[in-house]
MARZAMAR-264751 format. One record per residue (C-alpha): residue in one letter; residue number from 1; x negated, y, z. Coordinates in steps of 0.05 Angstrom, whole numbers. Last residue first. Layout:
REM residues N
+---+-----+--------+--------+--------+
| r |   k |     c1 |     c2 |     c3 |
+---+-----+--------+--------+--------+
| A | NUM |      X |      Y |      Z |
...
+---+-----+--------+--------+--------+
This chain:
REM residues 262
+---+-----+--------+--------+--------+
| r |   k |     c1 |     c2 |     c3 |
+---+-----+--------+--------+--------+
| R | 262 |    753 |     76 |   -580 |
| A | 261 |    734 |     67 |   -508 |
| R | 260 |    802 |     89 |   -488 |
| E | 259 |    835 |     36 |   -530 |
| G | 258 |    789 |    -17 |   -506 |
| S | 257 |    798 |     -5 |   -432 |
| E | 256 |    740 |     21 |   -389 |
| V | 255 |    713 |    -18 |   -333 |
| A | 254 |    675 |     20 |   -280 |
| V | 253 |    631 |    -20 |   -232 |
| F | 252 |    630 |      1 |   -159 |
| V | 251 |    586 |     17 |   -102 |
| R | 250 |    621 |     61 |    -53 |
| E | 249 |    598 |    120 |     -9 |
| N | 248 |    628 |    143 |     58 |
| R | 247 |    557 |    148 |     89 |
| A | 246 |    567 |     87 |    132 |
| E | 245 |    596 |     52 |     70 |
| F | 244 |    532 |     59 |     33 |
| A | 243 |    492 |     30 |     93 |
| M | 242 |    544 |    -27 |     97 |
| L | 241 |    528 |    -44 |     25 |
| L | 240 |    454 |    -50 |     41 |
| A | 239 |    467 |    -91 |    104 |
| R | 238 |    514 |   -137 |     64 |
| V | 237 |    462 |   -150 |     10 |
| C | 236 |    412 |   -167 |     63 |
| L | 235 |    461 |   -214 |     97 |
| I | 234 |    472 |   -248 |     28 |
| L | 233 |    395 |   -255 |     21 |
| G | 232 |    387 |   -285 |     91 |
| T | 231 |    444 |   -335 |     77 |
| M | 230 |    410 |   -355 |     11 |
| E | 229 |    344 |   -370 |     46 |
| L | 228 |    378 |   -404 |    104 |
| T | 227 |    416 |   -452 |     58 |
| E | 226 |    352 |   -467 |     19 |
| E | 225 |    312 |   -487 |     81 |
| L | 224 |    372 |   -522 |    116 |
| T | 223 |    380 |   -567 |     56 |
| Y | 222 |    305 |   -577 |     55 |
| L | 221 |    302 |   -598 |    127 |
| A | 220 |    364 |   -641 |    127 |
| I | 219 |    338 |   -680 |     65 |
| Y | 218 |    271 |   -691 |    101 |
| G | 217 |    305 |   -718 |    163 |
| P | 216 |    357 |   -761 |    124 |
| E | 215 |    300 |   -797 |     85 |
| M | 214 |    327 |   -825 |     20 |
| F | 213 |    302 |   -765 |    -18 |
| L | 212 |    233 |   -779 |      7 |
| W | 211 |    235 |   -843 |    -36 |
| C | 210 |    224 |   -795 |    -96 |
| G | 209 |    149 |   -798 |    -82 |
| S | 208 |    129 |   -847 |   -138 |
| P | 207 |    174 |   -808 |   -187 |
| D | 206 |    134 |   -743 |   -178 |
| G | 205 |    178 |   -686 |   -204 |
| Y | 204 |    244 |   -701 |   -173 |
| L | 203 |    285 |   -708 |   -235 |
| E | 202 |    253 |   -772 |   -262 |
| C | 201 |    269 |   -804 |   -194 |
| P | 200 |    343 |   -805 |   -211 |
| L | 199 |    356 |   -847 |   -145 |
| W | 198 |    400 |   -909 |   -158 |
| P | 197 |    341 |   -955 |   -165 |
| F | 196 |    322 |   -943 |    -91 |
| L | 195 |    272 |   -998 |    -73 |
| S | 194 |    232 |   -982 |   -136 |
| A | 193 |    210 |   -918 |   -103 |
| E | 192 |    165 |   -959 |    -59 |
| R | 191 |    158 |   -930 |     11 |
| A | 190 |    110 |   -881 |     41 |
| P | 189 |    108 |   -879 |    118 |
| L | 188 |    133 |   -809 |    141 |
| A | 187 |     81 |   -760 |    172 |
| L | 186 |     61 |   -728 |    107 |
| A | 185 |    132 |   -711 |     85 |
| L | 184 |    149 |   -689 |    156 |
| K | 183 |     93 |   -636 |    157 |
| G | 182 |    114 |   -613 |     88 |
| G | 181 |    186 |   -605 |    110 |
| A | 180 |    167 |   -569 |    171 |
| M | 179 |    126 |   -519 |    130 |
| E | 178 |    185 |   -507 |     84 |
| M | 177 |    230 |   -500 |    144 |
| F | 176 |    183 |   -448 |    174 |
| V | 175 |    168 |   -409 |    109 |
| A | 174 |    229 |   -402 |     64 |
| G | 173 |    283 |   -419 |    116 |
| A | 172 |    260 |   -381 |    178 |
| V | 171 |    234 |   -327 |    132 |
| Y | 170 |    305 |   -315 |    102 |
| V | 169 |    338 |   -314 |    171 |
| A | 168 |    284 |   -265 |    198 |
| G | 167 |    292 |   -220 |    136 |
| S | 166 |    370 |   -218 |    143 |
| I | 165 |    362 |   -200 |    216 |
| V | 164 |    310 |   -148 |    204 |
| L | 163 |    348 |   -119 |    146 |
| G | 162 |    412 |   -113 |    187 |
| R | 161 |    377 |    -81 |    248 |
| R | 160 |    343 |    -29 |    202 |
| L | 159 |    410 |    -15 |    168 |
| P | 158 |    445 |     -5 |    236 |
| A | 157 |    386 |     37 |    262 |
| D | 156 |    385 |     88 |    204 |
| L | 155 |    320 |     84 |    164 |
| K | 154 |    258 |    125 |    183 |
| L | 153 |    227 |     67 |    218 |
| F | 152 |    227 |     28 |    153 |
| W | 151 |    190 |     82 |    114 |
| R | 150 |    135 |     86 |    166 |
| A | 149 |    126 |     10 |    167 |
| L | 148 |    126 |      4 |     92 |
| V | 147 |     51 |     -9 |     80 |
| A | 146 |     45 |    -51 |    145 |
| A | 145 |    104 |    -96 |    128 |
| L | 144 |     78 |   -102 |     56 |
| V | 143 |     10 |   -125 |     81 |
| L | 142 |     44 |   -176 |    128 |
| L | 141 |     87 |   -203 |     73 |
| A | 140 |     28 |   -210 |     25 |
| A | 139 |     -8 |   -252 |     78 |
| V | 138 |     55 |   -293 |     86 |
| Y | 137 |     56 |   -303 |     10 |
| P | 136 |    -18 |   -320 |      5 |
| I | 135 |    -10 |   -374 |     60 |
| V | 134 |     61 |   -400 |     43 |
| W | 133 |     34 |   -427 |    -24 |
| A | 132 |      0 |   -484 |     14 |
| Q | 131 |     61 |   -527 |     21 |
| F | 130 |     22 |   -579 |     57 |
| L | 129 |      5 |   -523 |    107 |
| W | 128 |     39 |   -553 |    168 |
| G | 127 |     15 |   -624 |    145 |
| G | 126 |    -39 |   -631 |    198 |
| A | 125 |    -74 |   -567 |    180 |
| G | 124 |    -63 |   -580 |    106 |
| D | 123 |    -97 |   -649 |    108 |
| G | 122 |   -158 |   -620 |     71 |
| T | 121 |   -173 |   -575 |    128 |
| G | 120 |   -247 |   -571 |    119 |
| A | 119 |   -253 |   -499 |     94 |
| R | 118 |   -270 |   -526 |     25 |
| H | 117 |   -209 |   -568 |     26 |
| L | 116 |   -165 |   -508 |     48 |
| L | 115 |   -191 |   -465 |    -10 |
| N | 114 |   -176 |   -522 |    -59 |
| N | 113 |   -106 |   -525 |    -31 |
| T | 112 |    -97 |   -451 |    -41 |
| F | 111 |   -113 |   -455 |   -115 |
| S | 110 |    -72 |   -520 |   -124 |
| M | 109 |    -12 |   -488 |    -93 |
| F | 108 |    -13 |   -420 |   -119 |
| K | 107 |     21 |   -439 |   -183 |
| E | 106 |     81 |   -462 |   -139 |
| H | 105 |     92 |   -389 |   -121 |
| V | 104 |    109 |   -371 |   -194 |
| Q | 103 |    170 |   -420 |   -190 |
| S | 102 |    204 |   -391 |   -254 |
| S | 101 |    272 |   -378 |   -225 |
| E | 100 |    253 |   -362 |   -154 |
| D |  99 |    191 |   -324 |   -177 |
| V |  98 |    232 |   -279 |   -223 |
| G |  97 |    278 |   -263 |   -164 |
| L |  96 |    217 |   -254 |   -119 |
| F |  95 |    189 |   -202 |   -170 |
| I |  94 |    255 |   -166 |   -173 |
| F |  93 |    257 |   -167 |    -97 |
| V |  92 |    188 |   -136 |    -92 |
| A |  91 |    205 |    -83 |   -145 |
| A |  90 |    268 |    -63 |   -107 |
| M |  89 |    229 |    -59 |    -40 |
| T |  88 |    178 |    -15 |    -73 |
| F |  87 |    234 |     29 |   -101 |
| W |  86 |    265 |     39 |    -32 |
| G |  85 |    198 |     53 |      1 |
| R |  84 |    178 |    104 |    -54 |
| K |  83 |    244 |    143 |    -48 |
| L |  82 |    238 |    154 |     27 |
| S |  81 |    180 |    204 |     16 |
| G |  80 |    228 |    257 |     -9 |
| S |  79 |    302 |    245 |    -19 |
| A |  78 |    343 |    183 |    -25 |
| M |  77 |    401 |    174 |    -77 |
| R |  76 |    358 |    141 |   -130 |
| G |  75 |    323 |     99 |    -77 |
| H |  74 |    391 |     74 |    -49 |
| L |  73 |    408 |     50 |   -120 |
| G |  72 |    340 |     17 |   -126 |
| F |  71 |    351 |    -21 |    -62 |
| L |  70 |    420 |    -40 |    -86 |
| F |  69 |    394 |    -66 |   -152 |
| A |  68 |    340 |   -105 |   -117 |
| A |  67 |    393 |   -137 |    -73 |
| I |  66 |    434 |   -159 |   -134 |
| F |  65 |    370 |   -184 |   -166 |
| F |  64 |    350 |   -226 |   -105 |
| L |  63 |    422 |   -254 |   -100 |
| A |  62 |    420 |   -272 |   -174 |
| S |  61 |    356 |   -312 |   -163 |
| N |  60 |    390 |   -351 |   -107 |
| F |  59 |    454 |   -363 |   -151 |
| F |  58 |    412 |   -386 |   -210 |
| T |  57 |    369 |   -433 |   -166 |
| P |  56 |    433 |   -461 |   -133 |
| L |  55 |    464 |   -472 |   -204 |
| N |  54 |    403 |   -508 |   -234 |
| S |  53 |    335 |   -492 |   -261 |
| E |  52 |    298 |   -522 |   -200 |
| L |  51 |    312 |   -582 |   -156 |
| D |  50 |    310 |   -583 |    -80 |
| L |  49 |    382 |   -556 |    -72 |
| D |  48 |    412 |   -612 |   -114 |
| V |  47 |    468 |   -579 |   -154 |
| L |  46 |    463 |   -589 |   -230 |
| Q |  45 |    408 |   -642 |   -235 |
| T |  44 |    439 |   -683 |   -180 |
| L |  43 |    506 |   -678 |   -214 |
| A |  42 |    479 |   -702 |   -280 |
| T |  41 |    440 |   -759 |   -250 |
| V |  40 |    495 |   -789 |   -205 |
| R |  39 |    467 |   -858 |   -187 |
| V |  38 |    507 |   -890 |   -134 |
| H |  37 |    478 |   -918 |    -71 |
| L |  36 |    543 |   -903 |    -35 |
| V |  35 |    514 |   -880 |     32 |
| L |  34 |    447 |   -846 |     21 |
| H |  33 |    451 |   -829 |    -52 |
| C |  32 |    524 |   -813 |    -62 |
| F |  31 |    528 |   -777 |      4 |
| V |  30 |    466 |   -735 |    -16 |
| V |  29 |    499 |   -716 |    -81 |
| L |  28 |    563 |   -698 |    -45 |
| L |  27 |    520 |   -656 |      3 |
| H |  26 |    496 |   -616 |    -54 |
| L |  25 |    567 |   -603 |    -77 |
| L |  24 |    584 |   -579 |     -8 |
| V |  23 |    522 |   -535 |     -6 |
| L |  22 |    541 |   -502 |    -72 |
| A |  21 |    612 |   -491 |    -51 |
| G |  20 |    590 |   -459 |     15 |
| L |  19 |    542 |   -413 |    -22 |
| V |  18 |    599 |   -392 |    -68 |
| A |  17 |    643 |   -377 |     -8 |
| F |  16 |    587 |   -341 |     25 |
| L |  15 |    581 |   -294 |    -36 |
| T |  14 |    654 |   -282 |    -35 |
| R |  13 |    658 |   -267 |     40 |
| T |  12 |    599 |   -220 |     34 |
| T |  11 |    632 |   -182 |    -22 |
| K |  10 |    697 |   -176 |     14 |
| G |   9 |    666 |   -148 |     76 |
| P |   8 |    616 |   -104 |     46 |
| R |   7 |    660 |    -72 |     -7 |
| F |   6 |    640 |    -79 |    -79 |
| V |   5 |    692 |    -36 |   -117 |
| I |   4 |    713 |    -59 |   -187 |
| R |   3 |    740 |      3 |   -219 |
| D |   2 |    790 |     10 |   -276 |
| M |   1 |    789 |     68 |   -326 |
+---+-----+--------+--------+--------+
């Protein structure tokens, strides 16, 4: 029986290598649009970090599910009251993985925007709340932090530190870069999409607004946003694997040969 062992260092390097490859391919799309003025529809659909249902989205979702599995594995090995915290985190990460692939959070946009209009902040608080889904999600994050505070404080110090760092990196991308992108999108003077015939506007949702993907500042913000999100998740996976290693435990997949299986 062969074993594939997931060691923290090697696993982290592998995941960052995949992330690096995806970012480089995305930057190739950006280069084709900004510099070469070449239409690369298929490649844009496949690797643009701002699009859904493509390779970056799949990788991002996979990272959530890997982390959820590791949280659940820690929960199975924990004792007493610690189990609930581990399994709660596993459930949260499963939901976020599904959200990433199906864009559940986008469904909150119109609902939250309606509330903002009624409150007299129809401009999204000057553009900072243009991506209005951040409001209910940040509120849910604060509730989750309050509920799990006691569980979190009982964790070993290195694991706590690793989860705080990974969470801070993820929130910096998912919330702050998202808000900054919305602010910039509203501040920029609109241009005619017809000026950029090489852009595959049909892929970007609102064809009339695809001119944003010729704005270097906007491109930089959403590229940084997605990169920080996936970096935070990789650091989370690393922290969880390091916690196993600190207890001289290993996470592995056993592969049994066909002859032995028969």
